[in-house]
C-alpha positions in Angstrom: 118.4 90.6 130.9 118.7 87.2 129.2 116.7 84.3 128.2 117.4 80.6 126.9 115.1 81.5 124.0 114.0 84.6 122.4 111.1 84.6 119.9 110.6 87.7 117.7 106.9 88.0 116.5 103.8 87.4 118.6 101.6 86.1 115.9 100.4 82.5 115.8 103.8 81.2 114.7 105.6 82.9 117.7 102.9 81.9 120.1 103.0 78.2 119.1 106.7 78.2 119.4 106.5 79.5 123.0 103.7 77.2 123.8 105.5 74.0 122.5 108.8 75.2 124.3 106.8 75.5 127.5 105.5 72.0 127.1 109.2 71.0 127.0 109.9 72.9 130.2 111.8 75.7 128.3 111.1 79.2 129.2 111.2 81.9 126.5 111.0 85.5 125.9 108.3 86.6 123.4 108.9 90.0 121.6 106.0 91.7 119.9 106.0 95.3 118.6 102.1 95.4 118.7 100.2 96.1 121.8 98.5 92.8 121.4 99.4 89.1 120.5 97.8 87.0 117.8 99.2 88.9 114.6 96.5 88.8 112.0 94.1 86.8 114.2 91.9 89.3 115.8 88.3 88.8 117.0 85.7 91.3 118.1 82.2 90.9 119.3 79.8 93.6 118.1 76.0 93.7 118.4 76.1 89.9 119.2 78.2 89.2 116.1 81.4 87.3 116.0 83.7 89.3 113.8 87.0 88.2 112.5 89.4 90.9 111.4 91.8 88.3 109.8 91.3 84.7 109.0 88.0 83.2 109.9 88.9 79.5 109.9 91.4 76.9 109.0 91.4 73.9 106.6 90.2 70.8 108.3 92.6 68.5 106.3 95.7 70.1 108.0 95.9 68.5 111.5 98.2 71.0 113.4 95.7 73.5 114.4 93.1 70.9 115.6 95.8 69.1 117.5 96.8 72.4 119.3 93.1 73.3 119.9 92.6 70.1 121.6 95.7 70.5 123.9 94.3 73.9 124.8 91.0 72.3 126.0 89.0 74.0 123.2 87.8 71.1 121.2 84.3 71.5 122.5 84.2 74.9 120.9 85.1 73.7 117.3 82.5 74.2 114.7 82.6 73.3 111.0 81.5 75.3 107.9 77.9 74.7 106.8 79.0 72.8 103.8 75.5 71.7 102.8 74.8 75.4 102.2 78.1 76.1 100.4 77.6 77.9 97.1 80.3 80.4 96.0 79.2 83.0 93.3 81.5 84.8 90.9 80.7 88.3 89.7 80.7 88.3 85.8 79.0 90.6 83.3 76.9 92.2 85.9 75.5 89.1 87.4 76.4 86.6 90.3 76.9 83.2 88.8 77.5 80.1 91.0 80.7 78.2 90.8 79.7 74.8 89.3 78.9 72.1 91.8 81.8 69.6 92.3 84.5 72.0 91.5 87.7 71.3 93.5 89.3 74.7 93.4 89.4 75.0 89.6 89.2 71.3 88.9 85.8 70.1 87.7 84.6 66.7 89.1 81.0 66.7 88.0 79.9 66.7 84.2 76.3 68.2 84.3 77.2 71.3 86.5 80.1 72.0 84.1 78.0 71.7 81.1 75.1 73.9 82.5 77.2 76.7 84.2 76.8 80.2 82.6 80.3 81.1 84.1 82.2 79.6 81.4 82.1 79.6 77.6 81.5 76.4 75.5 85.1 76.7 74.2 86.3 76.5 77.8 84.0 73.7 78.7 85.2 71.7 75.8 88.8 72.4 76.8 88.1 71.3 80.3 86.6 68.0 79.0 89.6 67.3 76.7 91.8 67.8 79.8 91.0 64.2 80.7 93.6 63.3 77.9 96.5 65.5 79.2 99.6 63.4 79.2 101.4 62.6 82.5 104.8 64.4 83.0 106.7 66.6 85.3 107.9 70.2 84.4 111.7 70.6 84.9 111.2 74.0 86.2 108.7 76.0 88.4 106.1 77.8 86.5 103.2 80.2 87.4 99.8 79.0 88.4 98.4 80.9 85.4 100.5 79.1 82.9 99.9 75.7 84.6 96.1 76.1 84.8 95.9 77.4 81.4 97.7 74.5 79.9 95.0 72.3 81.5 91.8 74.3 81.2 92.4 77.3 79.2 92.9 81.1 79.8 89.2 81.8 80.8 89.6 79.2 83.7 92.4 81.3 84.8 90.4 84.5 84.7 87.2 83.3 86.3 88.3 80.3 88.4 91.9 80.4 89.6 92.4 84.3 89.8 89.3 85.0 92.0 89.9 81.8 94.2 93.5 82.6 94.8 93.1 86.4 95.2 90.7 85.5 98.1 93.4 83.3 99.7 96.8 84.9 98.8 95.8 88.5 97.6 98.1 87.8 94.7 98.2 87.1 91.0 98.2 83.6 89.4 100.5 84.9 86.8 103.2 85.6 89.6 102.4 82.7 92.0 104.4 79.6 92.0 102.5 76.4 91.1 104.9 74.3 93.0 104.6 76.2 96.2 100.9 77.2 96.0 99.5 74.1 94.7 102.1 71.3 95.0 99.2 68.6 94.9 98.3 69.6 91.5 101.9 69.2 90.3 102.0 65.7 91.7 98.7 64.8 90.1 99.9 66.0 86.7 103.1 64.0 87.0 101.1 60.9 88.0 97.8 61.1 86.0 98.4 63.9 83.5 94.8 65.1 83.9 94.1 67.0 87.1 90.3 65.9 86.8 91.5 62.2 86.8 93.7 62.6 89.7 91.2 64.7 91.9 88.5 62.0 91.1 90.9 59.3 92.0 91.6 61.0 95.4 88.0 61.6 96.0 87.1 58.0 95.4 90.0 56.8 97.8 89.0 59.3 100.6 85.3 59.0 100.2 84.5 58.4 103.8 86.9 61.0 105.1 85.6 63.7 102.7 82.1 63.3 103.8 83.0 63.2 107.4 85.1 66.4 107.7 83.8 69.9 106.9 86.0 71.9 104.5 86.7 74.6 107.2 86.8 74.6 111.0 86.9 77.5 113.4 86.1 78.3 117.1 82.5 79.1 118.0 83.5 82.4 119.6 86.3 83.2 117.2 89.9 82.3 116.6 90.7 85.0 119.3 89.8 82.2 121.8 92.9 80.3 120.7 95.1 83.3 121.2 93.7 83.9 124.5 94.1 80.2 125.5 97.7 80.3 124.4 98.4 83.5 126.2 97.1 82.1 129.5 99.0 78.9 129.0 102.2 80.8 128.6 101.8 82.7 132.0 104.8 81.7 134.2 106.5 80.0 131.3 107.2 82.8 128.8 107.9 86.5 129.3 106.1 88.8 126.9 107.7 92.1 125.8 105.7 94.5 123.8 108.6 96.3 122.2 110.1 96.4 118.8 113.3 94.3 118.0 115.6 96.8 116.3 118.7 94.7 115.5 120.3 91.4 116.2 124.0 90.5 116.8 125.9 87.4 117.3 127.6 86.9 120.8 129.9 84.1 122.1 127.1 82.4 123.7 124.4 83.0 121.1 122.7 86.3 120.1 121.7 89.6 121.6 118.6 91.7 120.5 118.6 95.4 120.7 115.0 96.4 122.0 113.6 99.8 122.7 114.8 100.0 126.3 117.9 97.9 126.0 119.6 94.6 125.0 118.2 91.1 125.5 120.8 88.2 125.2 119.5 84.5 124.3 121.2 81.2 123.5 118.5 80.4 120.9 116.7 82.8 118.6 113.5 82.3 116.4 112.4 85.0 114.0 108.7 84.5 113.6 107.8 87.7 112.1 107.0 88.7 108.5 110.0 88.0 106.2 110.6 91.6 105.4 111.0 92.4 109.2 113.2 89.3 109.6 115.4 90.4 106.8 116.3 93.6 108.8 117.2 91.6 111.9 119.0 89.0 110.1 121.3 91.3 108.1 124.3 91.1 110.5 124.1 87.3 110.6 124.0 86.7 107.0 123.8 89.3 104.3 122.7 86.9 101.6 120.0 85.4 103.8 118.6 88.9 104.6 118.4 89.6 100.8 116.5 86.4 100.3 114.1 87.1 103.1 113.7 90.7 101.9 112.9 89.3 98.4 109.7 87.5 99.5 106.9 89.8 98.3 104.0 90.5 100.6 100.4 91.8 99.8 98.3 94.1 101.9 94.8 93.5 102.7 91.7 95.0 104.3 88.7 93.3 105.9 85.4 95.3 106.2 82.7 93.9 108.4 79.2 95.4 107.7 76.1 94.5 109.8 72.6 95.0 108.5 69.1 94.2 109.7 67.7 91.2 107.6 65.0 93.6 106.4 67.5 95.4 104.3 67.6 92.7 101.8 64.7 91.8 99.6 65.4 88.1 99.9 67.8 86.0 102.1 71.3 85.7 100.9 72.2 82.2 99.8 75.6 80.4 99.7 78.8 81.5 101.4 79.3 84.7 99.4 81.0 85.9 96.2 84.2 86.5 94.5 85.1 89.3 92.1 87.6 88.4 89.3 90.3 91.1 88.4 88.6 91.5 85.0 85.4 92.6 86.6 87.0 94.4 89.8 86.6 97.8 91.1 87.5 97.6 94.7 85.9 94.5 96.2 87.8 91.3 95.9 85.3 88.9 97.8 82.5 89.0 100.3 81.4 86.3 102.7 77.8 85.8 104.3 79.1 85.0 107.7 75.9 83.7 109.2 75.4 81.2 106.3 79.0 80.0 106.3 79.2 79.4 110.1 76.5 79.0 112.8 76.6 80.8 116.1 78.3 83.8 114.5 75.3 86.1 113.9 72.3 86.6 116.0 68.7 86.2 114.5 67.6 89.2 112.6 71.0 90.4 111.6 73.0 89.9 108.4 76.8 90.3 108.7 79.0 90.7 105.6 82.7 90.2 105.6 84.2 92.2 102.6 87.9 91.9 101.4 89.9 94.5 99.6 93.5 95.1 98.7 95.8 92.5 97.3 99.0 93.1 95.2 97.1 95.3 92.8 95.3 97.6 95.3 97.4 98.0 98.5 96.7 101.8 98.2 93.1 101.2 99.6 94.7 100.8 103.0 95.6 104.5 103.1 92.0 105.6 102.5 89.9 107.0 105.4 87.2 104.8 107.0 84.3 106.9 105.6 85.6 106.6 102.1 86.2 102.8 102.4 82.8 102.2 103.7 81.0 104.3 101.1 83.0 102.4 98.3 82.2 99.0 99.7 78.5 99.9 100.2 78.2 101.3 96.7 79.6 98.1 95.1 77.5 95.9 97.4 74.3 97.8 96.3 75.2 97.1 92.6 76.2 93.4 93.1 73.8 92.3 95.8 70.9 94.5 94.8 69.8 96.3 98.0 69.8 99.9 99.2 70.5 100.3 102.9 73.2 101.8 105.0 74.9 99.4 107.5 73.8 99.4 111.2 77.4 99.0 112.1 80.9 98.6 110.5 84.4 97.6 111.5 87.5 98.0 109.4 90.7 95.9 109.8 93.9 97.0 107.8 96.8 94.4 107.4 99.8 96.2 105.6 102.3 93.7 104.0 100.9 90.7 105.8 100.4 87.9 103.3 103.4 86.4 101.7 103.5 85.7 98.1 105.1 82.4 97.0 106.0 83.7 93.5 107.7 81.6 90.8 111.1 80.5 91.9 110.0 80.3 95.6 111.1 76.5 96.0 114.6 77.5 95.0 114.6 80.6 97.2 113.3 78.5 100.1 116.0 75.9 99.8 118.7 78.5 100.0 116.8 80.2 103.0 116.7 76.9 104.7 120.3 76.0 104.0 121.6 79.4 105.2 119.4 79.4 108.4 120.7 75.8 109.3 124.3 77.1 109.0 123.6 79.6 111.8 123.7 77.7 115.1 120.8 78.4 117.4 118.8 80.4 114.8 115.5 79.5 113.2 112.7 81.0 111.2 109.0 80.5 111.3 106.0 82.2 109.7 103.8 82.4 106.6 106.8 83.2 104.2 108.1 79.7 103.9 106.1 76.5 103.7 102.4 77.5 104.2 100.4 80.6 104.7 97.4 79.1 106.7 97.0 78.9 110.6 97.9 75.0 110.6 100.9 75.7 108.6 102.2 78.4 111.0 101.4 76.3 114.0 103.3 73.4 112.5 106.3 75.6 111.8 106.3 76.9 115.3 106.1 73.4 116.8 109.0 72.3 114.6 111.1 75.2 115.7 110.4 74.3 119.4 111.2 70.7 118.9 114.6 71.5 117.3 115.4 73.9 120.2 114.4 71.3 122.8 116.9 68.7 121.1 119.6 71.2 121.7 118.6 72.5 125.4 117.1 69.3 126.6 119.1 66.4 124.9 117.6 63.2 126.4 
């Protein structure tokens, strides 16, 4: 068996690579160990609810996802987050306290909400106000998000703003994450303006019309699984899907060969679109140093727990998008989303759906706990935090071991060497969330770039 292009990994990165190859008239073979495609994108429908096991949306400001969705004929299914209802709470000292209005990640842009919030001390508020005088400049070396944010807004801003916000996105610690890789815009703002607040305010002023027009998040009405299904349908007749585990990769005179569970597959072009730790195993025979670099990308494990309740279980309607639990206050819950408030069309009338998040770099062990123990722990914490006493009408647990790449301090240098060594292997490419972005649009962009590079080789016109 042989193919012009083999793609290892059937998540959104691999699917996007195969799709854009098909558009260029290039057939491919997509190899995925799981019995389904989509990776961490997994949508289920229970009791009339749209339940996302992995990501529930993507950032509107990054165009690659919307471009692909439009090409798939799904633009009419796109919905935005209900930003007029967007309030995010933080659990602190036994209370849910709202993030100050106008906060852009951890950057304040409105004075009165900052002064009146009970989430931060007056010392921190003063520190955040004085940040307006932070001098411009660029750091010679990469540094942690924690050090960067603390230098602008103080340690409490790290503990109660940066840490819970980034735990919800990366499942990682701001003391380990690279500011250059995770928040590169903030690095540029510091270099230009000194003050992040000044820089963000200038950006908001320049893009005022665009900011009002676009919702923060977008998704598909019936779930992101719609995109996976549409991609799978488009690939019929253009890509062969093998649900097998790739066990090894070797160089051949004409390209590569991949050892699968039932034999070898030869290909001229190879794309590894799996997690970096899996790619490391396969790349070992191609470049030992590259394998070491890939294997050195840390990954966090996560768990999503969906719980459905009748509205009557709550003494009053839940307001806002949900809450975050800082590490200093954390037992097991990292965050929780009120699904019906964040997105319309996801929850039927009379039902309240909560999406709870556990795991991360500090609590990967939770993934090995049994379903009953997980549900009991989550419900117990929700009772304390939200203030209700009821058992869920239904539940669903999704486990994602070693699924979220961590862009730790030094990632830019590691990435530069990964890219240089990958480029030195003719016909070989990498795609996925371990490199230049963890979100759905980032992975789609990398898949498209891989396909375009291959097309230039196989279809030089």
